[in-house]
PDB file of N, CA, C and O in Angstrom:
ATOM      1  N   MET A   1     -23.067 -12.843   1.084  1.00  0.00           N
ATOM      2  CA  MET A   1     -22.489 -12.980   2.411  1.00  0.00           C
ATOM      3  C   MET A   1     -23.582 -13.457   3.369  1.00  0.00           C
ATOM      4  O   MET A   1     -24.715 -12.979   3.320  1.00  0.00           O
ATOM      5  N   GLN A   2     -23.234 -14.389   4.223  1.00  0.00           N
ATOM      6  CA  GLN A   2     -24.195 -14.880   5.196  1.00  0.00           C
ATOM      7  C   GLN A   2     -24.500 -13.792   6.218  1.00  0.00           C
ATOM      8  O   GLN A   2     -23.654 -12.947   6.511  1.00  0.00           O
ATOM      9  N   LEU A   3     -25.711 -13.823   6.753  1.00  0.00           N
ATOM     10  CA  LEU A   3     -26.116 -12.799   7.716  1.00  0.00           C
ATOM     11  C   LEU A   3     -25.225 -12.787   8.952  1.00  0.00           C
ATOM     12  O   LEU A   3     -24.917 -11.722   9.486  1.00  0.00           O
ATOM     13  N   THR A   4     -24.814 -13.952   9.402  1.00  0.00           N
ATOM     14  CA  THR A   4     -23.945 -14.009  10.583  1.00  0.00           C
ATOM     15  C   THR A   4     -22.613 -13.327  10.309  1.00  0.00           C
ATOM     16  O   THR A   4     -22.124 -12.559  11.137  1.00  0.00           O
ATOM     17  N   ASN A   5     -22.030 -13.603   9.158  1.00  0.00           N
ATOM     18  CA  ASN A   5     -20.762 -12.959   8.793  1.00  0.00           C
ATOM     19  C   ASN A   5     -20.936 -11.458   8.624  1.00  0.00           C
ATOM     20  O   ASN A   5     -20.088 -10.672   9.048  1.00  0.00           O
ATOM     21  N   LEU A   6     -22.025 -11.073   8.011  1.00  0.00           N
ATOM     22  CA  LEU A   6     -22.302  -9.654   7.810  1.00  0.00           C
ATOM     23  C   LEU A   6     -22.470  -8.954   9.157  1.00  0.00           C
ATOM     24  O   LEU A   6     -21.948  -7.858   9.366  1.00  0.00           O
ATOM     25  N   TRP A   7     -23.204  -9.598  10.071  1.00  0.00           N
ATOM     26  CA  TRP A   7     -23.411  -8.997  11.394  1.00  0.00           C
ATOM     27  C   TRP A   7     -22.077  -8.860  12.132  1.00  0.00           C
ATOM     28  O   TRP A   7     -21.848  -7.852  12.801  1.00  0.00           O
ATOM     29  N   ASN A   8     -21.203  -9.847  12.022  1.00  0.00           N
ATOM     30  CA  ASN A   8     -19.881  -9.764  12.656  1.00  0.00           C
ATOM     31  C   ASN A   8     -19.063  -8.617  12.078  1.00  0.00           C
ATOM     32  O   ASN A   8     -18.362  -7.916  12.807  1.00  0.00           O
ATOM     33  N   GLU A   9     -19.154  -8.432  10.786  1.00  0.00           N
ATOM     34  CA  GLU A   9     -18.449  -7.315  10.146  1.00  0.00           C
ATOM     35  C   GLU A   9     -19.011  -5.969  10.625  1.00  0.00           C
ATOM     36  O   GLU A   9     -18.260  -5.015  10.829  1.00  0.00           O
ATOM     37  N   ILE A  10     -20.319  -5.902  10.801  1.00  0.00           N
ATOM     38  CA  ILE A  10     -20.960  -4.688  11.325  1.00  0.00           C
ATOM     39  C   ILE A  10     -20.439  -4.392  12.730  1.00  0.00           C
ATOM     40  O   ILE A  10     -20.073  -3.257  13.034  1.00  0.00           O
ATOM     41  N   GLU A  11     -20.407  -5.405  13.574  1.00  0.00           N
ATOM     42  CA  GLU A  11     -19.931  -5.220  14.948  1.00  0.00           C
ATOM     43  C   GLU A  11     -18.466  -4.796  14.979  1.00  0.00           C
ATOM     44  O   GLU A  11     -18.093  -3.931  15.772  1.00  0.00           O
ATOM     45  N   ASN A  12     -17.644  -5.382  14.143  1.00  0.00           N
ATOM     46  CA  ASN A  12     -16.231  -5.002  14.078  1.00  0.00           C
ATOM     47  C   ASN A  12     -16.066  -3.558  13.617  1.00  0.00           C
ATOM     48  O   ASN A  12     -15.255  -2.810  14.163  1.00  0.00           O
ATOM     49  N   CYS A  13     -16.830  -3.182  12.624  1.00  0.00           N
ATOM     50  CA  CYS A  13     -16.772  -1.818  12.096  1.00  0.00           C
ATOM     51  C   CYS A  13     -17.232  -0.816  13.160  1.00  0.00           C
ATOM     52  O   CYS A  13     -16.622   0.239  13.333  1.00  0.00           O
ATOM     53  N   ARG A  14     -18.289  -1.150  13.856  1.00  0.00           N
ATOM     54  CA  ARG A  14     -18.812  -0.282  14.920  1.00  0.00           C
ATOM     55  C   ARG A  14     -17.768  -0.097  16.018  1.00  0.00           C
ATOM     56  O   ARG A  14     -17.534   1.018  16.485  1.00  0.00           O
ATOM     57  N   TYR A  15     -17.145  -1.199  16.424  1.00  0.00           N
ATOM     58  CA  TYR A  15     -16.116  -1.130  17.456  1.00  0.00           C
ATOM     59  C   TYR A  15     -14.944  -0.257  16.996  1.00  0.00           C
ATOM     60  O   TYR A  15     -14.444   0.575  17.753  1.00  0.00           O
ATOM     61  N   GLU A  16     -14.523  -0.454  15.768  1.00  0.00           N
ATOM     62  CA  GLU A  16     -13.412   0.334  15.214  1.00  0.00           C
ATOM     63  C   GLU A  16     -13.759   1.822  15.193  1.00  0.00           C
ATOM     64  O   GLU A  16     -12.930   2.658  15.551  1.00  0.00           O
ATOM     65  N   MET A  17     -14.969   2.149  14.778  1.00  0.00           N
ATOM     66  CA  MET A  17     -15.396   3.541  14.704  1.00  0.00           C
ATOM     67  C   MET A  17     -15.425   4.180  16.095  1.00  0.00           C
ATOM     68  O   MET A  17     -14.926   5.289  16.281  1.00  0.00           O
ATOM     69  N   ILE A  18     -16.002   3.487  17.059  1.00  0.00           N
ATOM     70  CA  ILE A  18     -16.094   4.029  18.418  1.00  0.00           C
ATOM     71  C   ILE A  18     -14.710   4.197  19.029  1.00  0.00           C
ATOM     72  O   ILE A  18     -14.420   5.221  19.648  1.00  0.00           O
ATOM     73  N   SER A  19     -13.863   3.202  18.859  1.00  0.00           N
ATOM     74  CA  SER A  19     -12.502   3.274  19.408  1.00  0.00           C
ATOM     75  C   SER A  19     -11.731   4.451  18.829  1.00  0.00           C
ATOM     76  O   SER A  19     -11.079   5.198  19.558  1.00  0.00           O
ATOM     77  N   LEU A  20     -11.810   4.608  17.526  1.00  0.00           N
ATOM     78  CA  LEU A  20     -11.105   5.707  16.878  1.00  0.00           C
ATOM     79  C   LEU A  20     -11.685   7.058  17.290  1.00  0.00           C
ATOM     80  O   LEU A  20     -10.938   8.010  17.515  1.00  0.00           O
ATOM     81  N   ALA A  21     -12.995   7.146  17.389  1.00  0.00           N
ATOM     82  CA  ALA A  21     -13.636   8.406  17.779  1.00  0.00           C
ATOM     83  C   ALA A  21     -13.230   8.815  19.195  1.00  0.00           C
ATOM     84  O   ALA A  21     -13.103  10.004  19.487  1.00  0.00           O
ATOM     85  N   MET A  22     -13.028   7.837  20.067  1.00  0.00           N
ATOM     86  CA  MET A  22     -12.604   8.150  21.436  1.00  0.00           C
ATOM     87  C   MET A  22     -11.167   8.663  21.474  1.00  0.00           C
ATOM     88  O   MET A  22     -10.802   9.429  22.366  1.00  0.00           O
ATOM     89  N   LYS A  23     -10.354   8.242  20.509  1.00  0.00           N
ATOM     90  CA  LYS A  23      -8.958   8.680  20.453  1.00  0.00           C
ATOM     91  C   LYS A  23      -8.808  10.004  19.713  1.00  0.00           C
ATOM     92  O   LYS A  23      -7.902  10.785  20.006  1.00  0.00           O
ATOM     93  N   THR A  24      -9.693  10.255  18.757  1.00  0.00           N
ATOM     94  CA  THR A  24      -9.594  11.475  17.942  1.00  0.00           C
ATOM     95  C   THR A  24     -10.824  12.334  18.212  1.00  0.00           C
ATOM     96  O   THR A  24     -10.945  12.931  19.281  1.00  0.00           O
ATOM     97  N   SER A  25     -11.720  12.395  17.260  1.00  0.00           N
ATOM     98  CA  SER A  25     -12.988  13.108  17.431  1.00  0.00           C
ATOM     99  C   SER A  25     -13.999  12.542  16.440  1.00  0.00           C
ATOM    100  O   SER A  25     -13.639  11.841  15.494  1.00  0.00           O
ATOM    101  N   LEU A  26     -15.254  12.856  16.672  1.00  0.00           N
ATOM    102  CA  LEU A  26     -16.302  12.374  15.774  1.00  0.00           C
ATOM    103  C   LEU A  26     -16.184  12.979  14.380  1.00  0.00           C
ATOM    104  O   LEU A  26     -16.693  12.415  13.412  1.00  0.00           O
ATOM    105  N   SER A  27     -15.521  14.114  14.277  1.00  0.00           N
ATOM    106  CA  SER A  27     -15.389  14.773  12.977  1.00  0.00           C
ATOM    107  C   SER A  27     -14.107  14.387  12.236  1.00  0.00           C
ATOM    108  O   SER A  27     -13.843  14.900  11.149  1.00  0.00           O
ATOM    109  N   ASP A  28     -13.320  13.498  12.812  1.00  0.00           N
ATOM    110  CA  ASP A  28     -12.106  13.023  12.147  1.00  0.00           C
ATOM    111  C   ASP A  28     -12.483  12.328  10.839  1.00  0.00           C
ATOM    112  O   ASP A  28     -13.452  11.570  10.797  1.00  0.00           O
ATOM    113  N   ILE A  29     -11.737  12.578   9.792  1.00  0.00           N
ATOM    114  CA  ILE A  29     -12.071  12.052   8.463  1.00  0.00           C
ATOM    115  C   ILE A  29     -12.123  10.527   8.454  1.00  0.00           C
ATOM    116  O   ILE A  29     -12.972   9.944   7.780  1.00  0.00           O
ATOM    117  N   LYS A  30     -11.236   9.881   9.183  1.00  0.00           N
ATOM    118  CA  LYS A  30     -11.228   8.412   9.230  1.00  0.00           C
ATOM    119  C   LYS A  30     -12.489   7.890   9.932  1.00  0.00           C
ATOM    120  O   LYS A  30     -13.053   6.880   9.511  1.00  0.00           O
ATOM    121  N   VAL A  31     -12.929   8.561  10.984  1.00  0.00           N
ATOM    122  CA  VAL A  31     -14.162   8.172  11.684  1.00  0.00           C
ATOM    123  C   VAL A  31     -15.350   8.305  10.739  1.00  0.00           C
ATOM    124  O   VAL A  31     -16.234   7.448  10.721  1.00  0.00           O
ATOM    125  N   ILE A  32     -15.370   9.365   9.965  1.00  0.00           N
ATOM    126  CA  ILE A  32     -16.461   9.581   9.006  1.00  0.00           C
ATOM    127  C   ILE A  32     -16.449   8.500   7.929  1.00  0.00           C
ATOM    128  O   ILE A  32     -17.504   8.002   7.538  1.00  0.00           O
ATOM    129  N   GLU A  33     -15.271   8.140   7.455  1.00  0.00           N
ATOM    130  CA  GLU A  33     -15.170   7.071   6.444  1.00  0.00           C
ATOM    131  C   GLU A  33     -15.685   5.739   6.998  1.00  0.00           C
ATOM    132  O   GLU A  33     -16.413   5.016   6.317  1.00  0.00           O
ATOM    133  N   ILE A  34     -15.304   5.424   8.228  1.00  0.00           N
ATOM    134  CA  ILE A  34     -15.767   4.180   8.849  1.00  0.00           C
ATOM    135  C   ILE A  34     -17.275   4.235   9.059  1.00  0.00           C
ATOM    136  O   ILE A  34     -17.966   3.231   8.883  1.00  0.00           O
ATOM    137  N   SER A  35     -17.779   5.389   9.432  1.00  0.00           N
ATOM    138  CA  SER A  35     -19.219   5.555   9.620  1.00  0.00           C
ATOM    139  C   SER A  35     -19.981   5.299   8.321  1.00  0.00           C
ATOM    140  O   SER A  35     -21.037   4.667   8.329  1.00  0.00           O
ATOM    141  N   LYS A  36     -19.446   5.785   7.220  1.00  0.00           N
ATOM    142  CA  LYS A  36     -20.074   5.546   5.915  1.00  0.00           C
ATOM    143  C   LYS A  36     -20.055   4.062   5.564  1.00  0.00           C
ATOM    144  O   LYS A  36     -21.032   3.524   5.045  1.00  0.00           O
ATOM    145  N   LYS A  37     -18.932   3.409   5.854  1.00  0.00           N
ATOM    146  CA  LYS A  37     -18.839   1.967   5.608  1.00  0.00           C
ATOM    147  C   LYS A  37     -19.861   1.226   6.471  1.00  0.00           C
ATOM    148  O   LYS A  37     -20.518   0.297   6.002  1.00  0.00           O
ATOM    149  N   LEU A  38     -19.988   1.637   7.719  1.00  0.00           N
ATOM    150  CA  LEU A  38     -20.959   1.019   8.620  1.00  0.00           C
ATOM    151  C   LEU A  38     -22.378   1.206   8.091  1.00  0.00           C
ATOM    152  O   LEU A  38     -23.182   0.275   8.134  1.00  0.00           O
ATOM    153  N   ASP A  39     -22.685   2.383   7.601  1.00  0.00           N
ATOM    154  CA  ASP A  39     -24.006   2.633   6.997  1.00  0.00           C
ATOM    155  C   ASP A  39     -24.268   1.673   5.839  1.00  0.00           C
ATOM    156  O   ASP A  39     -25.359   1.115   5.722  1.00  0.00           O
ATOM    157  N   GLU A  40     -23.274   1.488   4.998  1.00  0.00           N
ATOM    158  CA  GLU A  40     -23.425   0.575   3.854  1.00  0.00           C
ATOM    159  C   GLU A  40     -23.671  -0.858   4.323  1.00  0.00           C
ATOM    160  O   GLU A  40     -24.526  -1.561   3.784  1.00  0.00           O
ATOM    161  N   LEU A  41     -22.916  -1.278   5.328  1.00  0.00           N
ATOM    162  CA  LEU A  41     -23.089  -2.630   5.861  1.00  0.00           C
ATOM    163  C   LEU A  41     -24.476  -2.812   6.479  1.00  0.00           C
ATOM    164  O   LEU A  41     -25.122  -3.843   6.287  1.00  0.00           O
ATOM    165  N   LEU A  42     -24.919  -1.809   7.213  1.00  0.00           N
ATOM    166  CA  LEU A  42     -26.248  -1.887   7.831  1.00  0.00           C
ATOM    167  C   LEU A  42     -27.349  -1.923   6.773  1.00  0.00           C
ATOM    168  O   LEU A  42     -28.335  -2.644   6.924  1.00  0.00           O
ATOM    169  N   ASN A  43     -27.182  -1.153   5.716  1.00  0.00           N
ATOM    170  CA  ASN A  43     -28.157  -1.185   4.622  1.00  0.00           C
ATOM    171  C   ASN A  43     -28.169  -2.551   3.945  1.00  0.00           C
ATOM    172  O   ASN A  43     -29.230  -3.082   3.618  1.00  0.00           O
ATOM    173  N   GLU A  44     -26.997  -3.106   3.741  1.00  0.00           N
ATOM    174  CA  GLU A  44     -26.905  -4.434   3.140  1.00  0.00           C
ATOM    175  C   GLU A  44     -27.583  -5.474   4.035  1.00  0.00           C
ATOM    176  O   GLU A  44     -28.303  -6.349   3.554  1.00  0.00           O
ATOM    177  N   TYR A  45     -27.345  -5.367   5.320  1.00  0.00           N
ATOM    178  CA  TYR A  45     -27.962  -6.296   6.271  1.00  0.00           C
ATOM    179  C   TYR A  45     -29.484  -6.164   6.228  1.00  0.00           C
ATOM    180  O   TYR A  45     -30.204  -7.161   6.186  1.00  0.00           O
ATOM    181  N   ASP A  46     -29.952  -4.939   6.240  1.00  0.00           N
ATOM    182  CA  ASP A  46     -31.396  -4.686   6.212  1.00  0.00           C
ATOM    183  C   ASP A  46     -32.022  -5.202   4.915  1.00  0.00           C
ATOM    184  O   ASP A  46     -33.109  -5.780   4.937  1.00  0.00           O
ATOM    185  N   ASP A  47     -31.350  -4.998   3.804  1.00  0.00           N
ATOM    186  CA  ASP A  47     -31.861  -5.455   2.507  1.00  0.00           C
ATOM    187  C   ASP A  47     -31.908  -6.977   2.397  1.00  0.00           C
ATOM    188  O   ASP A  47     -32.737  -7.527   1.672  1.00  0.00           O
ATOM    189  N   SER A  48     -31.027  -7.642   3.110  1.00  0.00           N
ATOM    190  CA  SER A  48     -30.959  -9.097   2.986  1.00  0.00           C
ATOM    191  C   SER A  48     -31.897  -9.832   3.930  1.00  0.00           C
ATOM    192  O   SER A  48     -31.973 -11.060   3.897  1.00  0.00           O
ATOM    193  N   LYS A  49     -32.598  -9.107   4.755  1.00  0.00           N
ATOM    194  CA  LYS A  49     -33.538  -9.746   5.690  1.00  0.00           C
ATOM    195  C   LYS A  49     -34.870  -9.985   5.031  1.00  0.00           C
ATOM    196  O   LYS A  49     -35.785 -10.513   5.662  1.00  0.00           O
TER     197      LYS A  49
END
């Protein structure tokens, strides 16, 4: 995946996580799942630099 595409996916995931957390809570299972996905994306981005 190109870095630009990966970065866009990271930003989308971050936005989704924040939006959902504002509607529910930080401990909501879906927020935690998105957070884990975001961690994976950030690690992938870091590894590809």
